C-alpha positions in Angstrom: 0.0 0.0 0.0 1.4 3.4 -1.1 0.1 6.3 1.0 -0.8 9.3 -1.1 -2.3 11.4 1.7 -2.4 10.9 5.5 -4.1 12.6 8.5 -2.2 13.6 11.6 -3.7 12.7 15.0 -2.8 13.2 18.6 -3.5 10.6 21.3 -4.0 12.1 24.8 -4.3 8.7 26.6 -2.9 5.2 26.7 -1.2 3.7 23.6 -3.4 1.8 21.1 -2.3 -0.8 18.6 -4.9 -2.3 16.4 -5.3 -3.8 13.0 -8.0 -1.9 11.1 -9.5 -3.2 7.9 -10.8 -1.7 4.7 -11.9 -3.1 1.4 -9.8 -2.7 -1.7 -11.5 -1.2 -4.8 -9.6 -3.5 -7.1 -9.1 -7.2 -6.4 -9.7 -10.6 -7.9 -13.2 -11.6 -6.7 -12.5 -15.3 -7.5 -9.3 -15.5 -5.5 -9.9 -13.2 -2.5 -12.4 -11.1 -0.6 -10.7 -7.8 -1.0 -10.1 -7.2 2.7 -6.9 -5.1 3.4 -5.4 -4.0 6.8 -3.9 -0.9 8.2 -1.9 -1.2 11.5 -2.9 1.6 13.8 -0.1 2.5 16.2 -1.0 5.4 18.5 1.7 6.1 21.1 0.8 7.4 24.5 0.7 11.3 24.6 2.0 11.4 21.1 1.2 12.0 17.4 0.6 9.5 14.7 -0.8 9.3 11.1 -3.7 7.5 9.5 -3.9 7.1 5.7 -6.7 9.0 3.9 -5.8 8.2 0.3 -3.7 5.3 -1.0 -2.6 4.0 -4.4 -3.4 0.4 -5.2 -1.1 -2.1 -6.7 -2.8 -1.5 -10.0 -2.1 2.3 -9.7 -5.6 3.5 -8.9 -6.3 6.1 -6.2 -8.5 5.0 -3.3 -10.0 7.2 -0.6 -10.2 5.6 2.8 -12.6 6.3 5.6 -10.1 5.3 8.3 -9.4 8.8 9.7 -13.1 9.3 10.4 -13.5 5.8 11.8 -10.5 6.3 14.2 -11.9 9.7 15.3 -15.4 8.3 16.0 -14.1 5.1 17.6 -11.4 6.6 19.9 -12.2 10.3 20.1 -13.6 9.7 23.6 -10.3 8.2 24.7 -8.3 11.3 23.6 -7.8 10.9 19.9 -8.0 14.2 18.1 -7.8 14.7 14.3 -5.7 17.6 13.1 -6.7 19.6 10.0 -4.7 22.7 9.6 -7.1 24.0 6.9 -9.9 24.4 9.3 -10.7 27.7 10.9 -10.9 28.3 14.6 -14.7 28.6 14.2 -14.8 25.2 12.5 -13.0 23.4 15.3 -14.7 25.3 18.1 -17.2 23.0 19.8 -15.7 20.0 18.0 -14.0 18.0 20.7 -12.3 15.5 18.3 -11.0 18.1 15.8 -8.2 20.6 16.0 -6.3 22.8 13.6 -2.9 22.8 15.3 -0.7 20.4 17.4 -1.1 22.6 20.4 -4.9 22.6 20.3 -5.0 18.9 19.6 -2.8 18.2 22.7 -5.0 20.4 24.8 -8.2 18.7 23.7 -6.7 15.2 23.7 -5.4 15.5 27.3 -8.7 16.9 28.5 -10.7 14.1 26.7 -8.5 11.4 28.3 -9.0 12.8 31.8 -12.8 13.0 31.3 -12.7 9.4 30.0 -10.9 8.2 33.1 -13.3 10.1 35.4 -16.3 8.6 33.5 -15.0 5.1 34.1 -14.3 5.8 37.8 -17.9 7.2 38.2 -19.3 4.1 36.5 -17.3 1.8 38.9 -18.3 3.8 42.0 -22.0 3.9 40.9 -22.1 0.2 40.4 -20.3 -0.3 43.7 -23.0 1.7 45.5 -25.7 -0.4 43.9 -23.9 -3.5 45.1 -23.8 -2.2 48.7 -27.5 -1.2 48.5 -28.3 -4.8 47.6 -26.3 -6.1 50.6 -23.4 -7.3 48.6 -19.7 -6.9 49.5 -17.8 -3.9 48.2 -16.2 -4.5 44.8 -12.5 -4.6 44.4 -11.4 -2.5 41.5 -9.8 -4.2 38.6 -6.4 -3.3 37.2 -8.0 -1.2 34.5 -10.0 0.9 37.0 -7.0 1.2 39.3 -5.1 2.6 36.3 -8.0 5.1 35.7 -7.7 6.3 39.3 -4.0 6.8 39.1 -4.2 8.6 35.7 -6.2 11.4 37.4 -4.0 11.4 40.5 -6.4 9.6 42.9 -5.3 6.8 45.2 -7.3 3.7 44.2 -9.4 2.1 46.9 -7.6 -1.2 46.5 -4.2 0.5 47.0 -5.5 2.3 50.0 -6.8 -0.9 51.6 -3.5 -2.6 50.8 -1.6 0.3 52.3 -3.6 0.0 55.5 -3.1 -3.7 55.7 0.7 -3.3 55.2 0.8 -0.6 57.9 -1.2 -2.9 60.2 1.3 -5.7 59.7 4.2 -3.4 60.2 2.6 -2.2 63.5 2.1 -5.7 64.8 5.7 -6.7 63.8 7.0 -3.5 65.5 5.1 -4.4 68.7 6.5 -7.9 68.7 10.0 -6.6 68.4 9.4 -4.2 71.3 8.1 -7.0 73.5 11.1 -9.2 72.6 13.5 -6.4 73.4 11.9 -5.6 76.8 11.8 -9.3 77.7 15.5 -9.6 76.9 16.2 -6.5 78.9 14.3 -7.6 82.0 15.9 -11.1 81.9 19.4 -9.6 81.7 18.7 -7.4 84.8 17.4 -10.2 87.1 19.8 -11.4 89.9 21.6 -14.6 89.1 21.6 -17.4 91.8 24.9 -17.8 93.8 26.6 -21.1 93.5 28.7 -22.5 96.4 32.2 -24.0 95.8 32.2 -27.7 95.3 33.3 -29.9 98.3 36.8 -31.3 98.1 36.4 -34.1 100.8 39.4 -32.8 102.9 39.0 -31.8 106.6 40.0 -28.3 107.6 43.2 -28.1 109.8 42.6 -27.2 113.5 
């Protein structure tokens, strides 16, 4: 696949690697189904490109809907499409569109934070429903823990684990103190006096 035109994107969140498919406009119907793939590689807090127009092996130009698909599919996660030909008015109010790298970064970082907060709220709302039904409090998964940390909040699981570790450390510290005091008291107790062993000889008058 030869890329004729590509679109610049910014990713404000976690990295994303995915194989996205499209259908070739020219292919042998009897031999294949025409499905082709583009490997999306979006680095964390970085820029990347998605092809908009390609040239087929036969030399024909083909427009792809991949940029719009990426924006609609991952815009909520912080993916912002950059089109420098758009005016400020055109991108105003469009969360997934920007006309500069600076604006794309600003929007993408904000979108990612909002996405993390949304997932946290969903988890906490579901947890409140569990508690209301008399069920045990849910332990957040690795993904939710990651969401908490992304916005600078200590995850509930980490807080519980921290308290447990602190409790264990306190118990161990008390044991060491008791052992030290016991050794100190034992060392200060008077030791019994022992008499000299008898030799069997009579003392001289």
